[in-house]
C-alpha positions as CSV (number, residue, x, y, z in Angstrom):
1,M,71.4,43.9,-53.0
2,A,74.3,41.6,-52.7
3,L,77.3,41.5,-55.4
4,V,78.3,38.4,-56.7
5,T,82.2,38.1,-56.1
6,Q,84.7,35.8,-57.3
7,D,85.3,34.0,-53.7
8,T,81.4,33.7,-53.8
9,L,81.5,31.7,-56.8
10,E,84.1,29.5,-55.9
11,R,82.5,28.8,-52.3
12,A,79.0,28.0,-54.4
13,E,78.3,24.5,-55.1
14,P,77.8,23.3,-58.5
15,S,74.5,23.7,-59.8
16,R,72.4,20.5,-60.2
17,T,70.4,21.4,-62.7
18,A,71.2,21.8,-66.6
19,V,71.1,25.3,-67.9
20,R,70.0,25.6,-71.4
21,P,70.8,28.1,-73.7
22,P,68.0,30.3,-75.8
23,P,66.0,28.4,-78.7
24,D,68.1,27.0,-81.4
25,H,68.4,28.9,-84.8
26,P,66.2,27.0,-87.5
27,D,69.3,26.1,-89.2
28,R,71.7,25.4,-86.6
29,A,71.4,21.4,-86.5
30,V,71.9,21.4,-90.5
31,A,75.0,23.9,-90.3
32,A,76.6,22.2,-87.3
33,N,76.4,18.6,-89.2
34,E,77.6,19.8,-92.5
35,V,81.3,19.2,-91.5
36,H,80.0,15.5,-90.3
37,A,78.1,14.7,-93.5
38,R,80.6,12.8,-95.3
39,P,83.1,11.1,-92.9
40,T,86.2,9.6,-94.1
41,E,86.1,5.7,-94.4
42,A,88.6,3.7,-92.3
43,L,90.3,1.4,-94.9
44,E,92.2,-1.7,-94.4
45,V,94.6,-2.5,-97.1
46,P,94.6,-4.5,-99.3
47,L,91.5,-3.3,-101.0
48,R,89.9,-2.6,-104.2
49,A,87.7,0.5,-105.0
50,S,85.8,1.8,-108.2
51,Y,84.4,5.3,-108.4
52,L,81.9,6.7,-110.8
53,A,80.5,10.1,-111.1
54,V,77.5,10.6,-113.2
55,T,75.8,14.0,-114.4
56,I,71.9,13.9,-113.5
57,E,69.4,16.1,-114.1
58,P,66.8,17.0,-111.2
59,A,63.9,15.5,-112.6
60,D,65.8,12.2,-112.0
61,R,66.9,12.2,-108.6
62,E,63.8,10.3,-107.4
63,R,64.6,7.7,-109.9
64,E,68.2,7.2,-108.7
65,V,67.0,6.8,-105.3
66,R,64.6,4.2,-106.2
67,H,67.4,2.7,-108.3
68,I,69.8,2.2,-105.1
69,A,66.9,1.3,-102.9
70,D,66.2,-1.5,-105.2
71,L,70.0,-2.5,-105.1
72,C,69.4,-2.6,-101.4
73,S,66.1,-4.7,-101.5
74,R,68.0,-7.6,-103.3
75,F,70.6,-7.9,-100.4
76,G,67.5,-7.4,-97.9
77,V,69.1,-4.2,-96.6
78,A,67.4,-0.7,-95.8
79,G,68.1,1.9,-98.6
80,P,68.2,5.6,-99.0
81,S,65.1,8.0,-98.2
82,D,64.3,10.7,-100.7
83,D,65.8,13.4,-98.6
84,D,69.2,11.7,-98.0
85,A,72.2,13.5,-99.8
86,H,74.7,10.7,-98.9
87,F,74.1,6.6,-97.9
88,K,76.3,4.1,-96.9
89,V,75.7,0.2,-97.0
90,T,77.0,-3.1,-97.4
91,I,75.7,-5.2,-100.2
92,G,77.6,-8.8,-100.3
93,Q,81.2,-8.5,-100.6
94,V,80.8,-5.0,-101.9
95,R,80.7,-1.6,-99.4
96,L,78.8,1.3,-101.4
97,K,78.7,5.0,-100.8
98,W,76.4,7.1,-102.5
99,E,76.6,11.2,-102.2
100,R,74.7,13.9,-104.0
101,H,76.8,16.6,-105.1
102,T,75.1,19.8,-107.1
103,E,76.0,18.9,-110.8
104,F,76.7,15.3,-110.0
105,S,76.3,12.2,-108.1
106,A,79.3,10.1,-106.8
107,Y,79.4,6.4,-106.1
108,T,82.2,4.4,-104.5
109,F,82.4,0.7,-104.7
110,M,84.9,-1.2,-102.4
111,V,85.8,-4.7,-101.7
112,P,88.4,-6.2,-99.9
113,G,91.8,-7.9,-101.2
114,V,93.5,-7.8,-104.5
115,S,92.8,-9.6,-108.1
116,P,95.4,-11.9,-109.3
117,V,95.6,-9.8,-112.4
118,P,95.7,-5.9,-111.6
119,F,92.6,-4.3,-112.3
120,S,90.7,-7.8,-113.5
121,E,88.1,-8.0,-110.6
122,P,86.7,-4.5,-109.6
123,P,84.2,-4.1,-107.0
124,T,81.6,-3.3,-109.6
125,S,82.1,-7.0,-110.9
126,F,80.5,-8.1,-107.8
127,L,77.0,-5.9,-108.5
128,P,74.1,-7.4,-110.3
129,P,73.9,-7.7,-113.9
130,G,72.8,-4.6,-115.8
131,W,72.8,-2.5,-112.5
132,M,75.5,-0.1,-113.3
133,A,74.1,0.7,-117.1
134,G,70.7,1.5,-115.4
135,L,72.0,4.2,-113.4
136,P,70.2,7.6,-114.5
137,G,72.6,10.0,-115.7
138,R,75.7,10.5,-117.9
139,T,79.3,9.4,-116.9
140,V,81.9,12.1,-116.4
141,V,84.5,10.0,-114.4
142,A,85.1,6.4,-113.7
143,V,88.1,5.2,-111.7
144,H,89.7,1.6,-110.5
145,A,91.9,2.0,-107.7
146,K,94.0,-0.5,-105.7
147,L,95.3,0.1,-102.4
148,M,98.3,-2.2,-101.9
149,R,101.3,-2.7,-99.1
150,S,104.3,-1.5,-100.2
151,P,106.6,-4.4,-101.6
152,S,109.8,-2.2,-101.1
153,T,110.9,1.1,-101.1
154,A,109.6,1.6,-104.9
155,L,106.8,-0.1,-106.7
156,P,108.6,-2.1,-109.3
157,S,108.6,-1.1,-112.8
158,D,106.7,-4.2,-114.3
159,V,103.8,-3.4,-111.9
160,I,103.5,0.3,-113.2
161,A,103.7,-0.9,-116.7
162,E,101.3,-3.8,-116.1
163,S,98.7,-1.5,-114.4
164,F,99.1,1.7,-116.7
165,G,99.8,0.1,-120.1
166,G,103.2,2.0,-120.6
167,H,101.9,5.1,-120.4
168,E,103.6,8.0,-118.9
169,T,103.0,7.8,-115.1
170,V,102.4,10.4,-112.5
171,A,103.5,9.4,-109.1
172,S,104.3,11.1,-105.9
173,L,104.6,10.4,-102.1
174,I,101.6,11.1,-100.5
175,G,101.0,11.9,-96.7
176,E,104.3,13.1,-96.2
177,G,105.6,9.8,-97.1
178,A,103.6,7.5,-95.6
179,G,102.2,6.5,-98.9
180,A,102.8,6.6,-102.8
181,A,100.3,7.3,-105.3
182,F,100.4,6.3,-109.3
183,T,98.2,7.3,-112.2
184,D,98.3,8.1,-115.7
185,F,94.9,10.0,-115.7
186,R,94.1,8.2,-118.9
187,I,90.6,6.5,-119.8
188,Q,91.8,2.6,-120.3
189,A,90.0,0.2,-122.6
190,D,87.4,-0.6,-119.9
191,G,86.5,3.1,-119.6
192,H,88.3,3.6,-116.1
193,V,90.8,5.8,-115.1
194,R,93.5,3.8,-112.8
195,V,95.1,4.7,-109.4
196,V,97.4,2.4,-107.5
197,I,98.0,3.7,-103.7
198,E,101.0,2.0,-102.0
199,D,100.5,1.6,-98.5
200,R,103.9,2.2,-96.6
201,A,102.8,3.5,-93.1
202,L,99.2,4.7,-93.6
203,T,96.9,4.6,-91.0
204,P,93.3,3.4,-92.0
205,R,91.7,6.9,-91.7
206,Q,94.6,8.2,-93.7
207,A,94.2,5.4,-96.4
208,G,90.8,6.7,-96.6
209,R,91.4,10.4,-96.8
210,M,94.2,9.6,-99.5
211,L,91.8,7.5,-101.6
212,R,89.0,10.1,-101.5
213,R,91.1,12.7,-102.5
214,L,92.7,11.1,-105.6
215,F,89.1,10.5,-106.8
216,E,87.8,14.1,-106.3
217,I,90.7,15.2,-107.9
218,E,90.2,13.1,-110.9
219,A,86.3,14.2,-110.6
220,Y,86.7,17.8,-110.2
221,R,89.3,17.9,-112.8
222,V,86.7,16.8,-115.1
223,M,84.1,18.8,-114.2
224,A,86.3,21.7,-114.4
225,L,87.1,20.8,-118.0
226,L,83.7,20.4,-119.1
227,A,83.9,24.2,-120.0
228,L,86.6,24.1,-122.3
229,P,84.5,23.0,-125.3
230,L,82.5,25.6,-124.6
231,A,85.4,28.4,-124.2
232,R,86.6,27.2,-127.6
233,T,83.3,27.3,-129.1
234,L,82.7,31.1,-128.3
235,A,86.3,32.3,-128.8
236,P,85.8,32.6,-132.7
237,R,82.2,34.8,-132.2
238,I,84.1,36.7,-129.5
239,G,86.7,37.8,-132.0
240,A,84.3,38.5,-134.7
241,I,82.1,40.8,-132.1
242,E,85.4,42.3,-131.0
243,R,86.3,43.3,-134.9
244,S,82.8,44.6,-135.2
245,L,82.6,46.5,-132.1
246,G,86.2,48.2,-133.5
247,A,84.7,49.1,-136.7
248,L,81.6,50.5,-135.2
249,A,83.6,52.6,-132.8
250,S,85.8,54.4,-135.8
251,A,82.5,55.0,-137.5
252,I,81.3,56.6,-134.3
253,A,84.6,58.6,-134.1
254,D,85.0,59.8,-137.4
255,Q,81.1,60.3,-137.7
256,S,81.4,58.4,-141.1
257,G,77.7,56.5,-140.7
258,H,74.1,57.3,-139.8
259,D,74.2,57.2,-135.9
260,E,70.8,55.7,-135.6
261,T,71.8,53.0,-137.9
262,L,75.1,52.4,-135.9
263,L,73.1,52.5,-132.5
264,A,71.2,49.8,-134.0
265,E,73.9,47.6,-134.8
266,L,75.3,48.2,-131.5
267,T,71.9,47.2,-129.6
268,Q,72.3,43.9,-131.8
269,L,75.7,43.3,-130.7
270,S,75.0,43.8,-127.1
271,A,72.0,41.6,-127.2
272,E,74.1,38.8,-128.8
273,V,77.0,39.4,-126.2
274,E,74.1,39.2,-123.2
275,R,72.9,35.7,-125.0
276,M,76.7,34.4,-124.8
277,R,77.1,35.6,-121.1
278,N,73.9,34.3,-120.1
279,G,74.3,30.7,-121.7
280,S,77.8,30.4,-120.6
281,A,78.0,31.8,-117.2
282,M,77.2,29.1,-115.0
283,R,79.5,26.7,-116.8
284,L,82.3,29.0,-116.6
285,S,81.6,30.3,-113.2
286,A,81.5,26.4,-112.3
287,S,84.6,25.5,-114.0
288,A,86.6,28.2,-111.7
289,A,85.1,26.9,-108.6
290,Y,85.9,23.3,-109.2
291,H,89.6,24.3,-110.3
292,E,89.7,25.8,-106.9
293,L,88.8,22.3,-105.5
294,V,91.1,20.5,-107.4
295,V,94.3,22.6,-106.2
296,T,92.8,22.4,-102.8
297,R,92.6,18.5,-102.8
298,I,96.3,18.6,-104.4
299,D,97.4,20.6,-101.5
300,E,95.8,17.9,-99.2
301,L,97.9,15.2,-100.4
302,R,101.0,16.7,-98.9
303,E,103.1,15.6,-101.8
304,R,106.7,14.6,-101.9
305,R,108.8,14.0,-105.4
306,L,109.3,10.6,-106.2
307,E,112.3,10.2,-108.1
308,G,111.7,9.6,-112.0
309,F,108.2,10.7,-112.0
310,Q,106.0,14.1,-112.2
311,T,104.0,14.7,-109.3
312,V,100.2,15.1,-109.7
313,G,100.6,19.0,-108.7
314,E,103.2,19.1,-111.4
315,F,101.0,17.3,-113.9
316,M,97.9,19.5,-113.0
317,A,99.8,22.6,-113.5
318,R,101.1,21.9,-116.7
319,R,98.2,20.2,-118.4
320,L,95.1,21.7,-116.4
321,N,96.3,25.2,-115.7
322,P,96.4,26.6,-119.2
323,A,93.0,25.1,-119.9
324,M,91.6,27.2,-117.0
325,A,93.4,30.2,-118.2
326,T,91.5,29.6,-121.5
327,C,88.1,29.5,-119.7
328,R,89.0,32.6,-117.2
329,S,90.3,34.6,-120.6
330,T,86.9,33.7,-122.2
331,S,84.8,34.8,-119.4
332,R,86.8,38.1,-119.0
333,R,86.6,38.8,-122.6
334,M,82.9,38.3,-122.5
335,R,82.6,40.5,-119.5
336,D,85.1,43.2,-121.0
337,L,82.9,43.1,-124.2
338,S,79.8,43.8,-122.7
339,E,81.0,46.9,-121.0
340,R,82.7,48.1,-124.1
341,V,79.5,47.8,-126.0
342,A,77.6,49.6,-123.3
343,Q,79.9,52.6,-123.1
344,A,79.9,52.8,-127.0
345,S,76.1,52.5,-126.8
346,T,76.2,54.8,-123.9
347,L,78.1,57.3,-126.2
348,L,76.4,57.1,-129.3
349,S,72.8,57.2,-127.4
350,A,73.7,60.7,-126.0
351,R,74.9,62.0,-129.5
352,V,71.6,60.7,-131.1
353,E,69.6,62.6,-128.0
354,I,71.8,65.8,-128.8
355,V,70.7,65.8,-132.8
356,R,67.2,65.2,-131.6
357,E,66.8,67.8,-129.0
358,R,68.4,70.3,-132.0
359,Q,65.9,68.8,-134.5
360,N,63.2,69.2,-132.0
361,Q,64.2,72.9,-131.3
362,A,64.5,73.9,-135.0
363,L,60.9,72.1,-135.3
364,L,59.7,74.5,-132.7
365,E,61.2,77.6,-134.1
366,S,59.7,76.6,-137.4
367,M,56.4,76.3,-135.9
368,D,56.8,79.6,-134.3
369,R,57.9,81.3,-137.3
370,R,54.5,79.8,-139.1
371,A,52.4,80.8,-136.2
372,R,53.7,84.2,-136.6
373,L,53.3,84.5,-140.4
374,Q,49.8,82.7,-140.0
375,L,48.9,85.2,-137.3
376,R,50.1,88.3,-139.8
377,L,47.8,87.0,-142.4
378,Q,44.9,86.6,-140.1
379,R,45.5,90.3,-139.3
380,T,45.5,91.2,-142.9
381,V,42.4,89.3,-143.6
382,E,40.8,90.7,-140.5
383,W,41.5,94.4,-141.9
384,L,39.9,93.1,-145.1
385,S,37.0,91.8,-143.2
386,I,36.5,95.2,-141.6
387,A,36.7,96.8,-145.2
388,A,34.0,94.2,-146.7
389,V,31.5,94.5,-143.3
390,T,31.9,98.6,-143.5
391,Y,31.5,98.4,-147.3
392,Y,28.1,96.1,-147.0
393,V,26.9,98.1,-143.9
394,A,27.3,101.5,-145.6
395,A,25.2,100.0,-148.6
396,L,22.6,99.0,-146.1
397,V,22.8,102.4,-144.8
398,S,22.8,104.1,-148.2
399,Y,19.7,102.0,-149.1
400,A,17.9,102.6,-145.8
401,A,18.4,106.6,-146.2
402,K,17.3,106.5,-149.6
403,A,14.2,104.8,-148.4
404,L,13.5,107.5,-145.9
405,K,14.2,110.3,-148.3
406,A,11.5,108.7,-150.8
407,G,9.1,108.6,-147.7
408,G,9.2,112.4,-147.7
409,L,11.8,112.6,-145.0
410,H,14.8,115.2,-145.5
411,V,17.8,112.9,-145.4
412,D,21.0,113.6,-146.8
413,V,22.2,110.0,-148.2
414,D,25.8,110.7,-148.8
415,I,25.9,112.5,-145.6
416,A,24.3,109.7,-143.7
417,V,26.9,107.0,-145.4
418,G,29.8,109.4,-144.6
419,I,28.6,109.1,-140.7
420,A,28.2,105.7,-140.7
421,I,31.4,104.4,-142.3
422,P,33.7,105.4,-139.4
423,L,31.1,104.1,-137.0
424,V,30.6,100.7,-138.6
425,V,35.0,100.4,-139.0
426,G,35.2,101.3,-135.2
427,L,32.5,98.8,-134.0
428,V,33.9,95.9,-136.2
429,A,37.3,96.7,-135.2
430,L,36.3,96.7,-131.5
431,A,34.7,93.2,-131.8
432,L,37.8,91.6,-133.6
433,H,40.1,93.1,-130.9
434,R,37.4,91.7,-128.0
435,A,37.5,88.3,-129.8
436,R,41.2,88.1,-130.1
437,L,41.7,89.0,-126.2
438,K,39.1,86.2,-125.4
439,G,41.2,83.6,-127.3
440,E,44.7,84.5,-126.1
441,R,43.6,84.6,-122.8
442,P,43.6,80.5,-122.0
443,A,46.9,80.7,-123.4
444,A,48.1,83.2,-121.0
445,S,46.8,81.5,-118.0
446,H,48.8,78.6,-118.8
447,G,52.2,80.1,-118.7
448,A,52.3,80.7,-122.6
449,R,53.5,83.9,-124.3
450,P,51.0,85.5,-126.6
451,L,52.0,85.5,-130.1
452,E,52.6,89.1,-131.2
């Protein structure tokens, strides 16, 4: 058999037939295309954009798709299918992008140009009347943004004041100085947060990425903070359970209460803690995941300080991180509380089990004593029974001897009775002994010790 060497490979002509690998894994296409599922839009500045995130129930997913399809049909374009998780379309002047996430759906609307008055003509104003209000779900995030070319090295203060109503503004250079972002993260009178992006040297793709990251920071920030009201609601009850558990632990250590009563109280506490954990686990764990996404998106902004302003990262560290620490603390306290209740229940259950074993042992000993007393009484009664049977049999012998004597036979009645008495006693005693052995034999065959 000839060996294939490197020289042979180099001299060989390339194959004209494509060589196919083994069959694909069933999920290969899904996994490979996931990173391309939501490509970034290339944006030309100036531009206006609106972002909307709504929480939606699974039962409303089909109605959401139909609502988008209805909008597309009004403009004579194809709508999304039921299986789509993201969709892009141009309807009139508006570029619409829809994305379905686990808990919410996100809509991005974009139109070119800027309005004469800042944020006076957002992209949503170009949609048919009533279409936005008819979207299924509840709004959690609404943002208006504008991308504008840099008028100078810094956005004029009057433009900032006009855009954000004099509120404290968060701003930084983004994309390592290629642009600047301004926002106050406040809901304005129109129900929207406002964002201004200043284009200094952003490429179209870079502008799209920066706008998307700022929208996602706001969306994930709000989704993370949805757990904060729940954590604040749970905190007083967690404190009350901790105090109750401390009192129960002291009672267990001091043995100052009835163990079974304490165990019932611990069981009730355990059930309540598990109910609280089950009711809050999803929201608290989702909050931690959203917080990680916020941190990741802020890092992706590649911020630099803009003199006189807080950066987005600093703002979130000061405002968002303490809230997330509260949520993590609540989750940790419930987990620790569950473990402490379980440990106390295990300890008390073991003690209750030991007490019950002792009670069962005492009961068995009492039953053993009663059985022995009963046996002694039974044997006493047996001797009395022997005496009674002997008495009656001796009387019968006496009557029989007297009858024989009266019939002419020479029978000494007293001698006959005297001879009969020991014989009767022996026979009756032997019969009782055999009956006792017969009754004890089944117990002995099962390994039980005969009572003495």
